[in-house]
KOLVEX-348849 format. One record per residue: residue in three letters; x, y, z of N, C-alpha, C in turn. Coordinates in pm, 1 decimal. Example, Ala and Ser with C-alpha at 12.3 -4.5 7.8 and 13.67 -1.06 7.14 Angstrom:
("ala"; (1319.0; -569.0; 780.0); (1230.0; -450.0; 780.0); (1320.0; -330.0; 780.0))
("ser"; (1285.0; -225.0; 708.0); (1367.0; -106.0; 714.0); (1290.0; 3.0; 787.0))
//
This chain:
("met"; (3733.6; -1216.8; -3658.5); (3648.9; -1331.1; -3643.9); (3531.5; -1292.6; -3553.1))
("asn"; (3412.4; -1310.6; -3600.2); (3292.7; -1270.8; -3527.6); (3225.7; -1395.7; -3471.6))
("his"; (3218.7; -1405.1; -3337.8); (3156.3; -1519.8; -3269.5); (3020.7; -1477.1; -3215.2))
("ser"; (2928.8; -1450.1; -3293.0); (2797.1; -1406.1; -3246.7); (2700.0; -1523.8; -3245.8))
("lys"; (2717.6; -1612.5; -3145.2); (2627.3; -1726.2; -3126.9); (2506.8; -1680.0; -3045.9))
("lys"; (2392.2; -1730.9; -3081.5); (2270.9; -1698.5; -3006.4); (2227.1; -1822.5; -2931.2))
("gly"; (2175.7; -1802.3; -2807.0); (2126.8; -1913.6; -2728.4); (2218.4; -1947.1; -2612.6))
("phe"; (2184.8; -2057.9; -2543.6); (2259.1; -2100.6; -2426.0); (2318.7; -2237.7; -2452.4))
("ser"; (2428.3; -2262.5; -2387.4); (2488.8; -2395.4; -2401.1); (2416.7; -2492.0; -2306.9))
("leu"; (2435.3; -2620.0; -2331.5); (2373.5; -2722.1; -2247.2); (2422.7; -2710.0; -2103.9))
("leu"; (2546.3; -2680.4; -2083.1); (2603.4; -2665.7; -1949.0); (2536.5; -2550.2; -1874.1))
("glu"; (2514.8; -2437.4; -1941.7); (2450.3; -2323.1; -1877.6); (2307.1; -2358.7; -1835.0))
("leu"; (2236.4; -2427.3; -1920.9); (2099.7; -2468.5; -1886.4); (2097.9; -2563.7; -1768.0))
("leu"; (2190.5; -2658.3; -1763.9); (2197.7; -2753.1; -1652.3); (2229.0; -2682.7; -1520.9))
("val"; (2317.8; -2585.9; -1524.3); (2352.1; -2510.6; -1402.3); (2228.6; -2435.1; -1351.6))
("val"; (2157.6; -2368.2; -1442.6); (2037.8; -2292.6; -1402.0); (1932.1; -2386.5; -1344.7))
("leu"; (1908.0; -2499.5; -1412.1); (1809.7; -2595.6; -1361.8); (1852.1; -2653.3; -1227.1))
("gly"; (1979.8; -2677.8; -1208.3); (2029.6; -2728.8; -1080.4); (2006.8; -2629.4; -967.9))
("val"; (2036.4; -2502.7; -992.2); (2015.7; -2398.5; -890.6); (1866.5; -2386.0; -857.9))
("met"; (1781.1; -2388.9; -960.4); (1636.2; -2380.9; -936.3); (1587.6; -2501.4; -856.7))
("gly"; (1638.4; -2618.7; -885.4); (1600.9; -2738.6; -811.6); (1639.7; -2729.4; -665.1))
("ile"; (1759.3; -2680.3; -638.2); (1805.5; -2665.0; -499.0); (1716.8; -2565.1; -425.2))
("leu"; (1683.6; -2454.9; -489.1); (1597.7; -2354.2; -424.7); (1458.2; -2410.1; -396.2))
("met"; (1402.9; -2484.6; -490.1); (1270.4; -2543.6; -468.2); (1274.2; -2647.8; -357.1))
("phe"; (1378.6; -2729.1; -354.3); (1392.4; -2829.8; -249.5); (1403.5; -2764.4; -112.4))
("ala"; (1477.2; -2654.3; -104.4); (1495.5; -2584.7; 23.0); (1366.7; -2516.3; 69.2))
("ser"; (1283.0; -2470.5; -24.4); (1162.2; -2398.6; 15.2); (1040.8; -2489.2; 33.1))
("tyr"; (1050.0; -2615.2; -3.0); (936.6; -2707.8; 4.2); (875.2; -2717.2; 144.4))
("pro"; (955.2; -2736.0; 251.2); (893.2; -2745.2; 385.2); (814.6; -2620.2; 424.4))
("ser"; (867.1; -2502.9; 391.3); (794.3; -2381.3; 428.7); (665.8; -2366.2; 347.3))
("ile"; (667.6; -2411.7; 222.5); (546.8; -2408.2; 141.4); (442.2; -2502.6; 200.6))
("met"; (483.2; -2621.4; 240.5); (389.6; -2717.5; 299.6); (334.1; -2666.1; 432.0))
("asn"; (418.0; -2601.8; 514.3); (369.8; -2542.7; 639.8); (268.4; -2433.1; 611.9))
("ala"; (294.4; -2352.1; 510.8); (201.5; -2244.0; 476.8); (67.8; -2301.0; 431.5))
("leu"; (69.8; -2408.2; 353.3); (-55.0; -2469.3; 307.6); (-132.6; -2530.5; 424.4))
("ala"; (-62.9; -2599.6; 514.3); (-129.3; -2659.6; 631.0); (-187.3; -2551.2; 721.3))
("ser"; (-112.7; -2444.4; 740.4); (-159.4; -2333.4; 823.7); (-280.9; -2266.6; 760.8))
("arg"; (-277.6; -2248.8; 629.5); (-390.6; -2187.1; 559.5); (-515.5; -2274.0; 570.6))
("asp"; (-501.2; -2404.8; 553.3); (-616.1; -2494.9; 562.3); (-678.7; -2491.4; 701.1))
("leu"; (-594.2; -2494.1; 803.5); (-642.7; -2489.6; 941.8); (-713.1; -2356.9; 970.2))
("glu"; (-651.0; -2248.1; 928.8); (-707.9; -2114.9; 951.8); (-841.2; -2099.5; 877.9))
("asn"; (-846.5; -2143.8; 753.2); (-971.1; -2133.7; 675.5); (-1083.7; -2213.6; 739.4))
("ala"; (-1054.9; -2333.2; 785.8); (-1158.1; -2417.0; 848.0); (-1210.9; -2350.9; 975.1))
("gly"; (-1121.6; -2300.5; 1057.9); (-1164.1; -2235.0; 1182.3); (-1244.6; -2108.5; 1157.3))
("arg"; (-1198.0; -2026.5; 1065.9); (-1268.8; -1901.3; 1035.5); (-1404.5; -1927.3; 969.8))
("asp"; (-1413.2; -2034.0; 890.9); (-1540.7; -2066.7; 827.4); (-1644.8; -2106.6; 931.2))
("ile"; (-1604.5; -2185.6; 1029.6); (-1697.2; -2224.2; 1136.6); (-1741.0; -2099.9; 1214.6))
("gln"; (-1646.7; -2014.5; 1247.4); (-1678.9; -1891.6; 1319.8); (-1776.3; -1805.6; 1238.7))
("ser"; (-1750.0; -1791.4; 1110.7); (-1834.5; -1709.8; 1025.1); (-1975.8; -1766.5; 1014.0))
("leu"; (-1986.9; -1897.9; 996.7); (-2120.1; -1958.2; 985.6); (-2196.4; -1949.2; 1117.7))
("met"; (-2125.2; -1954.6; 1229.1); (-2190.9; -1939.7; 1358.2); (-2249.1; -1798.3; 1370.7))
("gln"; (-2173.3; -1699.5; 1328.1); (-2222.1; -1561.8; 1332.6); (-2337.0; -1541.0; 1233.7))
("thr"; (-2331.5; -1608.7; 1118.9); (-2440.0; -1601.2; 1020.7); (-2568.3; -1661.4; 1077.5))
("ala"; (-2557.6; -1774.8; 1146.1); (-2676.3; -1837.7; 1206.6); (-2738.6; -1743.0; 1309.6))
("lys"; (-2655.5; -1677.6; 1388.1); (-2706.7; -1581.9; 1486.6); (-2778.3; -1466.1; 1416.3))
("phe"; (-2716.8; -1411.8; 1313.5); (-2776.0; -1300.1; 1238.8); (-2909.8; -1342.0; 1176.4))
("gln"; (-2915.1; -1460.4; 1117.5); (-3038.3; -1508.3; 1055.9); (-3149.1; -1525.2; 1160.5))
("ala"; (-3112.8; -1574.9; 1278.9); (-3212.1; -1592.6; 1385.5); (-3271.1; -1458.5; 1426.6))
("val"; (-3186.6; -1358.1; 1440.6); (-3233.9; -1225.8; 1482.8); (-3315.1; -1160.1; 1372.0))
("ser"; (-3268.4; -1168.5; 1248.5); (-3336.6; -1097.5; 1139.4); (-3468.5; -1163.1; 1099.3))
("thr"; (-3480.5; -1294.9; 1111.7); (-3605.7; -1362.0; 1073.3); (-3697.0; -1391.0; 1191.8))
("lys"; (-3645.5; -1372.2; 1313.7); (-3719.7; -1402.9; 1436.8); (-3755.5; -1550.9; 1446.2))
("leu"; (-3671.4; -1636.3; 1387.2); (-3687.0; -1781.7; 1394.6); (-3558.9; -1840.6; 1452.0))
("asn"; (-3572.4; -1948.3; 1529.1); (-3453.5; -2015.2; 1580.7); (-3371.5; -2070.5; 1464.6))
("his"; (-3240.8; -2054.5; 1473.8); (-3147.3; -2109.7; 1376.8); (-3039.3; -2184.1; 1454.3))
("arg"; (-2981.3; -2283.3; 1390.1); (-2875.3; -2356.8; 1457.1); (-2765.4; -2392.1; 1358.3))
("leu"; (-2648.7; -2411.4; 1414.0); (-2536.6; -2467.2; 1340.3); (-2523.6; -2609.6; 1391.9))
("arg"; (-2547.0; -2707.3; 1303.6); (-2546.4; -2847.9; 1344.0); (-2419.8; -2915.4; 1292.5))
("phe"; (-2348.6; -2980.9; 1384.9); (-2227.8; -3057.4; 1353.7); (-2262.2; -3205.6; 1360.0))
("asp"; (-2206.7; -3282.5; 1267.2); (-2239.7; -3424.7; 1260.3); (-2119.5; -3501.8; 1206.1))
("asn"; (-2093.3; -3618.3; 1262.2); (-1988.7; -3705.0; 1206.7); (-2036.3; -3849.5; 1196.7))
("ala"; (-2165.2; -3869.8; 1181.4); (-2221.0; -4004.6; 1174.5); (-2176.8; -4079.7; 1049.5))
("thr"; (-2148.3; -4007.9; 942.9); (-2111.8; -4074.6; 817.5); (-1964.0; -4061.7; 783.0))
("gly"; (-1881.9; -4022.5; 876.1); (-1737.8; -4009.8; 848.6); (-1682.6; -3880.6; 903.9))
("pro"; (-1627.7; -3795.8; 815.6); (-1569.0; -3670.6; 865.2); (-1677.1; -3576.3; 918.2))
("trp"; (-1636.1; -3483.4; 1001.6); (-1729.7; -3387.0; 1057.9); (-1784.3; -3296.1; 949.0))
("thr"; (-1915.6; -3274.7; 953.0); (-1982.1; -3179.9; 864.2); (-2058.3; -3081.0; 950.2))
("tyr"; (-2091.9; -2966.9; 891.4); (-2173.7; -2868.3; 962.5); (-2257.7; -2790.6; 863.0))
("val"; (-2374.0; -2746.3; 911.2); (-2469.4; -2676.8; 825.8); (-2558.8; -2587.9; 911.2))
("ile"; (-2606.7; -2479.0; 851.0); (-2704.6; -2393.1; 918.0); (-2843.4; -2448.4; 888.1))
("glu"; (-2924.8; -2456.9; 993.3); (-3063.9; -2499.3; 978.7); (-3153.5; -2400.5; 1052.3))
("arg"; (-3279.9; -2394.0; 1010.6); (-3375.4; -2308.0; 1081.2); (-3491.3; -2394.1; 1129.7))
("glu"; (-3552.8; -2351.8; 1238.0); (-3664.5; -2425.6; 1295.1); (-3793.2; -2384.3; 1222.9))
("val"; (-3849.3; -2478.4; 1147.4); (-3970.7; -2451.7; 1070.1); (-4092.4; -2454.6; 1161.5))
("thr"; (-4104.7; -2562.7; 1237.2); (-4205.7; -2573.5; 1342.0); (-4133.3; -2625.4; 1465.5))
("ser"; (-4196.8; -2624.8; 1577.6); (-4132.1; -2665.4; 1702.1); (-4069.0; -2804.4; 1689.7))
("gly"; (-3937.4; -2808.0; 1698.5); (-3863.3; -2934.0; 1690.9); (-3838.4; -2986.2; 1550.6))
("asn"; (-3887.2; -2915.4; 1448.3); (-3868.7; -2957.8; 1309.9); (-3773.0; -2860.3; 1240.3))
("trp"; (-3654.2; -2910.6; 1203.8); (-3549.1; -2827.1; 1147.4); (-3530.8; -2855.9; 999.0))
("ala"; (-3499.0; -2752.2; 922.6); (-3475.2; -2767.0; 778.7); (-3346.4; -2694.1; 741.2))
("ser"; (-3269.3; -2756.3; 651.9); (-3147.6; -2691.1; 601.9); (-3185.7; -2568.0; 522.2))
("met"; (-3102.9; -2467.7; 528.5); (-3125.1; -2346.4; 451.0); (-3060.3; -2364.4; 314.7))
("ser"; (-3135.2; -2340.2; 208.5); (-3087.7; -2368.5; 73.4); (-2963.1; -2287.7; 35.8))
("arg"; (-2945.7; -2170.0; 93.1); (-2828.8; -2087.9; 59.2); (-2700.8; -2140.0; 122.4))
("tyr"; (-2711.6; -2221.8; 224.8); (-2593.5; -2267.3; 298.1); (-2579.5; -2418.5; 284.2))
("gln"; (-2485.2; -2460.5; 203.9); (-2462.5; -2601.9; 179.3); (-2392.3; -2666.7; 298.4))
("ile"; (-2404.3; -2798.3; 305.8); (-2332.2; -2873.7; 408.1); (-2183.1; -2860.4; 379.8))
("arg"; (-2108.2; -2828.7; 482.3); (-1963.3; -2813.4; 467.9); (-1893.7; -2925.1; 544.1))
("thr"; (-1780.6; -2967.3; 492.6); (-1704.6; -3076.9; 552.5); (-1571.2; -3024.2; 602.6))
("ile"; (-1535.8; -3064.7; 724.0); (-1405.0; -3029.6; 778.6); (-1304.4; -3130.6; 725.3))
("ser"; (-1191.5; -3082.8; 681.3); (-1088.8; -3168.3; 621.3); (-1054.0; -3285.6; 712.6))
("pro"; (-1050.8; -3407.4; 656.5); (-1012.0; -3523.1; 738.2); (-865.6; -3518.2; 782.3))
("gln"; (-788.5; -3425.8; 727.8); (-649.1; -3410.2; 770.4); (-638.0; -3337.7; 903.8))
("leu"; (-748.7; -3281.1; 950.2); (-749.2; -3210.7; 1078.1); (-811.7; -3299.6; 1185.4))
("val"; (-760.7; -3286.3; 1306.4); (-818.6; -3355.5; 1421.4); (-924.5; -3261.8; 1479.2))
("val"; (-1047.6; -3308.2; 1483.2); (-1160.6; -3224.7; 1524.2); (-1212.7; -3273.4; 1658.8))
("thr"; (-1229.2; -3180.5; 1752.2); (-1289.7; -3210.6; 1881.6); (-1409.3; -3117.5; 1898.6))
("val"; (-1527.3; -3176.3; 1895.6); (-1650.7; -3099.0; 1909.0); (-1708.8; -3127.6; 2046.3))
("val"; (-1716.7; -3024.6; 2128.7); (-1772.3; -3037.4; 2263.1); (-1896.3; -2948.4; 2268.8))
("leu"; (-2007.2; -3007.5; 2223.3); (-2135.6; -2938.5; 2217.4); (-2242.7; -3028.6; 2276.6))
("pro"; (-2358.8; -2971.3; 2310.6); (-2468.4; -3057.2; 2353.8); (-2500.9; -3161.1; 2245.5))
("asn"; (-2532.1; -3283.2; 2286.7); (-2571.4; -3395.7; 2201.8); (-2456.2; -3467.6; 2131.2))
("val"; (-2330.6; -3426.9; 2150.6); (-2218.7; -3500.1; 2089.9); (-2207.3; -3629.9; 2167.7))
("pro"; (-2171.7; -3744.9; 2109.6); (-2080.8; -3763.8; 1998.5); (-2144.8; -3771.9; 1861.2))
("ala"; (-2269.8; -3812.7; 1846.6); (-2327.0; -3831.6; 1712.1); (-2345.4; -3698.6; 1639.2))
("ala"; (-2398.6; -3601.2; 1706.4); (-2421.5; -3470.3; 1645.9); (-2423.7; -3367.1; 1756.9))
("gly"; (-2394.4; -3245.2; 1722.6); (-2397.4; -3137.4; 1820.1); (-2453.0; -3012.9; 1755.9))
("thr"; (-2515.6; -2929.0; 1835.2); (-2576.3; -2809.0; 1780.6); (-2548.6; -2687.8; 1867.2))
("val"; (-2549.4; -2573.9; 1801.1); (-2549.7; -2444.5; 1868.4); (-2675.9; -2377.0; 1818.0))
("val"; (-2772.8; -2356.0; 1907.9); (-2903.1; -2302.1; 1869.6); (-2912.1; -2155.9; 1911.6))
("phe"; (-2941.1; -2068.7; 1813.2); (-2959.0; -1925.9; 1839.0); (-3108.3; -1894.0; 1834.8))
("asp"; (-3155.8; -1823.1; 1938.9); (-3297.5; -1785.7; 1940.5); (-3317.6; -1652.0; 1869.9))
("ser"; (-3440.1; -1602.6; 1869.9); (-3475.5; -1483.7; 1791.5); (-3409.7; -1354.3; 1839.1))
("val"; (-3348.1; -1356.1; 1956.5); (-3274.8; -1237.1; 2002.2); (-3123.9; -1259.5; 1999.0))
("gly"; (-3080.2; -1370.9; 1941.2); (-2937.2; -1396.7; 1924.1); (-2870.1; -1467.2; 2040.1))
("met"; (-2946.4; -1509.0; 2138.9); (-2889.1; -1582.6; 2251.6); (-2875.5; -1730.0; 2214.4))
("val"; (-2781.6; -1798.1; 2278.6); (-2766.8; -1942.5; 2257.6); (-2862.8; -2011.7; 2352.5))
("ser"; (-2967.4; -2071.4; 2297.4); (-3072.1; -2127.8; 2382.2); (-3033.7; -2261.1; 2444.6))
("asn"; (-2937.5; -2330.9; 2388.8); (-2895.2; -2458.8; 2447.5); (-2755.8; -2447.2; 2509.6))
("phe"; (-2724.3; -2331.4; 2565.2); (-2590.2; -2306.1; 2617.6); (-2559.6; -2392.9; 2739.4))
("asp"; (-2439.0; -2446.3; 2741.4); (-2387.3; -2525.5; 2853.1); (-2241.6; -2484.9; 2869.6))
("thr"; (-2205.0; -2437.8; 2987.0); (-2068.5; -2387.0; 3008.4); (-1961.4; -2494.2; 2988.9))
("thr"; (-1998.5; -2621.3; 2994.3); (-1900.7; -2729.2; 2976.5); (-1902.6; -2785.9; 2834.0))
("lys"; (-1995.4; -2737.9; 2752.5); (-2008.9; -2789.6; 2615.8); (-2025.9; -2673.4; 2519.1))
("asn"; (-1916.1; -2598.8; 2499.0); (-1926.2; -2480.4; 2414.2); (-1800.8; -2454.9; 2329.6))
("thr"; (-1734.3; -2561.9; 2284.4); (-1612.6; -2542.6; 2205.1); (-1604.3; -2638.0; 2085.7))
("ile"; (-1536.6; -2590.1; 1983.8); (-1498.2; -2671.1; 1869.0); (-1349.4; -2645.4; 1850.4))
("thr"; (-1269.9; -2751.4; 1850.7); (-1125.6; -2737.1; 1836.9); (-1077.9; -2812.6; 1714.0))
("leu"; (-994.3; -2746.0; 1635.4); (-933.6; -2805.9; 1517.4); (-782.9; -2810.0; 1539.7))
("gln"; (-720.9; -2921.9; 1503.2); (-575.7; -2934.8; 1519.7); (-514.4; -2991.0; 1391.7))
("ser"; (-400.5; -2935.4; 1353.9); (-325.9; -2983.5; 1237.6); (-205.9; -3064.6; 1286.2))
("pro"; (-205.5; -3196.6; 1263.9); (-89.9; -3277.3; 1304.1); (38.6; -3234.5; 1232.9))
("lys"; (27.7; -3187.2; 1108.6); (146.5; -3141.2; 1034.2); (211.8; -3023.2; 1104.3))
("leu"; (129.6; -2926.9; 1146.3); (184.6; -2809.7; 1214.2); (237.5; -2845.4; 1352.0))
("lys"; (175.2; -2941.4; 1417.9); (223.1; -2985.2; 1549.4); (363.7; -3043.5; 1538.0))
("leu"; (387.4; -3123.2; 1434.3); (520.8; -3181.0; 1412.7); (627.0; -3074.3; 1388.1))
("gln"; (587.4; -2963.1; 1329.6); (680.0; -2854.2; 1299.8); (687.6; -2750.2; 1411.9))
("ala"; (623.2; -2778.2; 1525.2); (619.9; -2687.4; 1640.6); (563.1; -2549.8; 1602.2))
("gln"; (460.3; -2551.0; 1517.2); (389.9; -2429.3; 1476.1); (258.1; -2421.1; 1553.4))
("pro"; (195.7; -2302.4; 1558.5); (63.1; -2295.0; 1620.9); (-34.2; -2387.6; 1546.7))
("asp"; (-75.3; -2494.3; 1612.9); (-149.5; -2601.9; 1547.2); (-294.6; -2614.6; 1591.2))
("leu"; (-341.1; -2529.2; 1678.8); (-478.4; -2537.5; 1730.4); (-558.4; -2412.6; 1694.9))
("arg"; (-684.5; -2433.8; 1658.7); (-779.7; -2325.2; 1642.4); (-902.9; -2367.3; 1721.8))
("thr"; (-941.3; -2283.7; 1816.0); (-1054.4; -2315.0; 1902.3); (-1160.8; -2207.5; 1886.4))
("ile"; (-1282.7; -2251.5; 1863.0); (-1396.4; -2161.4; 1853.9); (-1478.8; -2184.2; 1980.1))
("val"; (-1495.4; -2078.6; 2058.6); (-1572.0; -2084.5; 2183.0); (-1690.7; -1990.3; 2167.2))
("phe"; (-1809.0; -2036.3; 2203.6); (-1925.7; -1948.2; 2197.6); (-1981.9; -1932.7; 2337.7))
("tyr"; (-2051.8; -1822.4; 2356.7); (-2103.9; -1787.1; 2488.3); (-2255.7; -1770.4; 2482.6))
("asn"; (-2318.2; -1768.4; 2599.2); (-2462.9; -1761.0; 2611.6); (-2522.7; -1643.4; 2534.8))
("gly"; (-2454.5; -1530.9; 2536.9); (-2503.8; -1411.6; 2467.8); (-2489.4; -1416.8; 2317.5))
("gly"; (-2433.4; -1525.0; 2264.1); (-2419.8; -1539.9; 2120.6); (-2286.4; -1494.6; 2064.6))
("ser"; (-2198.8; -1441.4; 2150.7); (-2068.0; -1400.2; 2099.0); (-1979.9; -1522.8; 2076.2))
("val"; (-1885.2; -1508.0; 1984.6); (-1797.8; -1616.1; 1944.4); (-1652.4; -1569.2; 1957.5))
("lys"; (-1571.2; -1652.2; 2019.4); (-1429.0; -1620.0; 2037.3); (-1346.9; -1719.4; 1956.3))
("tyr"; (-1246.9; -1668.4; 1885.3); (-1159.2; -1748.9; 1801.9); (-1020.0; -1745.1; 1862.9))
("ile"; (-965.4; -1862.2; 1894.8); (-835.9; -1868.2; 1964.6); (-736.9; -1947.8; 1879.5))
("lys"; (-620.7; -1889.2; 1854.7); (-512.1; -1954.5; 1781.9); (-404.1; -1985.8; 1884.6))
("ser"; (-363.8; -2115.0; 1893.2); (-264.1; -2152.7; 1994.6); (-186.0; -2275.7; 1950.9))
("ser"; (-93.1; -2315.1; 2035.9); (-12.3; -2435.0; 2012.7); (-45.2; -2538.6; 2119.4))
("ser"; (-33.7; -2665.1; 2082.3); (-62.6; -2770.7; 2180.0); (61.1; -2802.6; 2261.8))
//
């Protein structure tokens, strides 16, 4: 008697699906932590990168450039601008306005905050509006804080135009 059946029984399929469901359920929290961590890291690194780009543009074009932060219309946004004439700033067409995720808690401690804040780089790359008490942008992920993960990313800039990126826990 030859029993050469092809395929799987319903019971075998249910067991496999059950095991896959248990594995997915068990890995869900770590996947969510990874996504929250990635979002926080990307936002912090993007701000750091654009700050360095504004400095580079100021030095290479010999025109003042700034990174302007604003939250007048809701979530925090930031953009690179260049000084066209004294006191007259224009957005650079290559750099679109970027928005920081509303899922992050943003603390901007720059000159002119709360409505808007700027970091202005002069033609030699120095921060022309530097203030030792107003030189940080901090991003916090409440999701990571609940999981006791490193939930803070702080970008600190200095008078000489250097930028420090700090990853920490609250």
